[in-house]
C-alpha positions in Angstrom: 0.0 0.0 0.0 1.4 3.4 -1.0 0.0 6.8 -0.4 -0.3 9.3 -3.2 -1.9 12.7 -3.6 -5.5 12.2 -5.1 -7.0 14.3 -7.8 -10.2 16.2 -7.2 -12.1 14.1 -9.7 -11.4 10.8 -7.9 -14.0 8.7 -6.1 -14.2 8.7 -2.3 -14.6 5.4 -0.5 -18.4 6.0 -0.2 -18.9 6.7 -3.9 -16.7 3.8 -5.0 -18.8 1.5 -2.8 -21.8 2.4 -5.0 -20.0 1.6 -8.3 -17.6 -1.2 -7.3 -20.1 -4.2 -7.3 -21.1 -3.8 -10.9 -17.5 -3.4 -12.2 -16.3 -6.2 -10.1 -19.0 -8.5 -11.3 -18.2 -7.5 -14.9 -14.5 -8.4 -14.5 -15.3 -11.7 -12.8 -17.7 -12.7 -15.5 -15.1 -12.0 -18.2 -12.4 -13.9 -16.2 -14.8 -16.9 -15.7 -15.5 -16.9 -19.5 -11.9 -16.6 -20.4 -12.5 -13.4 -22.3 -9.6 -11.4 -20.8 -7.0 -14.0 -21.8 -4.8 -13.2 -18.8 -5.2 -12.2 -15.1 -6.0 -8.5 -14.8 -3.3 -6.6 -13.0 -4.8 -3.1 -12.8 -7.1 -1.9 -9.9 -10.6 -1.2 -11.2 -10.9 1.8 -8.9 -7.8 3.3 -10.4 -9.1 2.7 -13.9 -12.5 4.3 -13.2 -10.7 7.2 -11.5 -8.6 7.7 -14.6 -11.7 7.7 -16.8 -13.3 10.3 -14.5 -10.1 12.4 -14.8 -10.4 12.5 -18.5 -14.1 13.2 -18.3 -13.7 16.0 -15.8 -10.6 17.7 -17.2 -11.1 17.2 -20.9 -7.6 16.0 -21.7 -6.7 13.6 -24.4 -6.3 9.9 -23.3 -2.6 9.8 -24.0 -2.1 12.8 -21.6 -3.2 10.8 -18.6 -0.8 11.4 -15.6 1.7 8.6 -15.2 0.4 7.6 -11.8 -2.7 6.2 -13.4 -2.7 2.9 -15.4 -1.4 3.2 -19.0 -3.7 5.2 -21.2 -4.3 2.3 -23.7 -5.5 0.2 -20.8 -7.7 2.9 -19.4 -9.3 3.6 -22.9 -9.7 -0.1 -23.5 -11.8 -0.4 -20.3 -13.8 2.7 -21.2 -14.5 1.4 -24.7 -15.6 -2.0 -23.3 -17.8 -0.6 -20.7 -19.4 1.7 -23.3 -19.9 -1.1 -25.8 -21.3 -3.5 -23.2 -23.7 -1.0 -21.6 -22.0 -0.9 -18.2 -22.3 2.9 -17.9 -26.0 2.7 -18.9 -26.6 0.1 -16.2 -24.8 2.1 -13.5 -26.8 5.2 -14.4 -30.0 3.2 -14.2 -29.1 1.8 -10.8 -28.0 5.1 -9.3 -30.9 7.0 -10.7 -33.3 4.6 -8.9 -31.4 5.1 -5.6 -31.6 8.9 -6.0 -35.3 8.8 -6.8 -35.9 6.6 -3.8 -33.9 9.0 -1.6 -36.2 11.8 -2.8 -39.3 9.8 -2.0 -40.1 9.1 -5.6 -41.0 5.8 -7.3 -38.0 4.0 -8.7 -39.1 4.4 -12.3 -40.3 7.7 -13.6 -43.7 8.4 -15.2 -42.8 11.8 -16.6 -39.9 13.2 -18.5 -38.4 16.2 -20.3 -36.5 16.2 -23.5 -34.0 18.6 -25.1 -31.1 18.7 -27.5 -27.8 20.6 -27.6 -25.4 21.4 -30.5 -21.7 21.1 -29.7 -18.7 21.6 -31.9 -16.5 18.6 -32.7 -12.8 18.2 -32.7 -10.7 17.6 -35.8 -10.4 13.8 -35.2 -14.2 13.2 -35.4 -15.2 11.6 -38.8 -17.1 13.9 -41.1 -19.7 11.2 -41.6 -20.8 11.6 -38.0 -21.0 15.4 -38.0 -23.5 17.8 -39.3 -24.1 21.6 -39.6 -26.6 23.7 -37.7 -27.3 26.5 -40.1 -29.1 28.6 -37.6 -26.3 28.6 -35.0 -23.5 28.1 -37.5 -22.1 25.2 -35.6 -20.4 22.2 -37.3 -20.5 19.3 -34.9 -22.9 16.9 -33.3 -26.3 17.3 -31.7 -26.6 15.5 -28.4 -30.1 14.8 -27.1 -31.1 13.9 -23.5 -34.3 12.9 -21.8 -34.5 13.3 -18.0 -37.0 12.7 -15.3 -38.6 15.7 -13.4 -35.6 15.8 -11.0 -33.3 16.3 -14.0 -31.8 12.7 -13.8 -30.7 11.2 -17.1 -33.1 8.5 -18.5 -31.5 8.2 -22.0 -29.0 10.0 -24.3 -28.1 10.1 -27.9 -25.2 11.8 -29.7 -25.7 12.0 -33.5 -25.9 14.4 -36.4 -29.7 14.2 -36.9 -32.8 16.3 -36.8 -34.7 16.9 -33.5 -37.4 14.6 -34.7 -35.1 11.7 -35.3 -33.3 12.4 -31.9 -36.6 12.7 -30.2 -38.0 9.4 -31.5 -34.7 7.6 -30.6 -34.8 9.0 -27.1 -38.4 8.0 -26.6 -37.6 4.5 -27.8 -34.7 4.2 -25.4 -36.5 5.7 -22.5 -39.7 3.7 -22.8 -37.7 0.4 -23.3 -35.9 1.1 -20.0 -38.8 2.8 -18.2 -42.1 1.3 -19.4 -43.9 3.4 -16.8 -43.3 6.6 -18.8 -46.5 8.3 -19.8 -45.6 11.9 -20.3 -42.8 14.0 -21.8 -42.4 17.7 -22.4 -40.4 19.0 -25.3 -39.7 22.3 -27.1 -41.0 23.4 -30.5 -38.0 21.8 -32.2 -39.6 18.4 -31.7 -42.6 18.5 -34.0 -45.4 16.2 -35.0 -43.4 13.1 -35.8 -42.2 12.9 -32.2 -45.8 13.5 -30.9 -47.1 10.8 -33.2 -44.3 8.4 -32.3 -45.1 8.8 -28.6 -48.7 8.0 -29.3 -47.7 5.0 -31.4 -45.5 3.4 -28.7 -46.9 0.4 -26.9 -46.9 2.5 -23.6 -48.6 5.5 -25.3 -46.5 8.4 -24.2 -48.2 11.8 -24.3 -45.8 14.3 -25.9 -46.5 17.9 -24.9 -44.8 20.8 -26.8 -43.9 23.6 -24.4 -43.2 26.9 -26.1 -41.7 30.1 -24.8 -44.0 33.1 -24.2 -43.7 35.2 -27.3 -44.3 38.4 -25.3 -41.1 37.9 -23.3 -37.9 39.1 -25.0 -34.5 37.6 -24.3 -33.9 34.9 -21.7 -36.8 33.5 -19.7 -37.4 30.4 -17.6 -39.7 28.0 -19.5 -41.9 25.8 -17.4 -40.9 22.1 -17.3 -38.1 22.7 -19.9 -35.9 24.4 -17.4 -35.3 21.1 -15.7 -33.6 19.5 -18.7 -31.7 22.7 -19.4 -30.3 22.7 -15.9 -29.1 19.1 -16.5 -27.3 20.2 -19.6 -25.6 22.9 -17.4 -24.6 20.2 -14.9 -23.0 18.2 -17.6 -21.0 21.1 -18.9 -19.0 21.1 -15.6 -17.2 18.1 -17.2 -14.8 19.7 -19.7 -14.7 16.6 -22.0 -18.3 17.6 -22.9 -17.7 21.2 -23.8 -16.5 19.9 -27.2 -17.2 16.5 -28.7 -13.9 14.7 -29.0 -15.1 11.2 -29.5 -14.7 9.5 -32.9 -17.6 7.2 -32.2 -21.1 8.6 -31.4 -21.7 5.7 -28.9 -18.5 6.7 -26.9 -19.7 10.3 -27.0 -23.0 9.2 -25.4 -21.1 7.3 -22.8 -19.1 10.4 -21.8 -22.4 12.1 -21.1 -23.7 9.1 -19.1 -20.4 9.0 -17.1 -20.8 12.6 -16.1 -24.3 11.9 -14.8 -23.0 8.8 -12.9 -20.5 11.2 -11.2 -23.3 13.6 -10.3 -25.6 10.8 -9.0 -22.9 9.3 -6.8 -22.2 12.6 -5.2 -25.9 13.2 -4.6 -26.2 9.9 -2.8 -23.2 10.6 -0.6 -23.8 14.3 -0.1 -20.3 15.1 -1.4 -19.1 17.9 -3.7 -15.9 18.3 -5.7 -14.4 21.4 -7.2 -15.5 22.2 -10.8 -13.1 23.4 -13.4 -14.4 26.9 -12.9 -13.3 26.9 -9.2 -9.8 27.2 -7.7 -8.6 24.1 -5.9 -8.6 25.0 -2.3 -7.6 21.8 -0.6 -5.6 18.7 -1.4 -6.2 15.2 0.1 -4.5 11.9 0.0 -5.9 8.5 -0.9 -4.5 5.0 -0.2 -4.1 3.0 -3.4 
């Protein structure tokens, strides 16, 4: 056991206890099936901390500090957990715990949907990008759907219209949360999304919420402010300020990972400095 100075993005013991069982079970299943090929040598907590470090700071994978496991190893775990839906599972489990903590049912019955345009980096394939003519942004449009607490229910990251994104989000969310019966959207999500909601087996009522035309400039729009606040939470993770991921599914996973970080801190009543705040204290962690 050696002591080293921990980074502000790292998990406390309490937060790691929420995440460890799923990752440990994942590794054991791979070992039992002979998938890994050799005995793993790197600590899962250190690997997850390294992924959080990239997500929080926005650095490139190869710029990981040397006191983390090698960057190809860390990225390999990130890609595997993304591909196999481990981040999605963790988000689902922690969302249920947070909802229960707030006295809500485990599965939501109402939701709010929104999309956000973000610029892409130069390594992102042109085939996965698009152009927002109105905002003059070349990049990807990420879409999220949240519950009424602002907790992430589903995410998509693709160059597509709001209608396509909206139908994808509704499909994902209702498959995971069949209790969903209502969602609020802005005017960008038009008739096709409304019709899609009605055609789903669970019959989701899609309600378009528009801004009051009498109000000039910024205003808080009922219901929609919840999902807009969630997008604000996500932007505290610098990896999300611009889309660096070559694969849209990995891009979606970085969003889910940021929410996992948020959920774990909610459950343990912890806070960590954001990239907008000066680091006031340092602490050590046994590794």
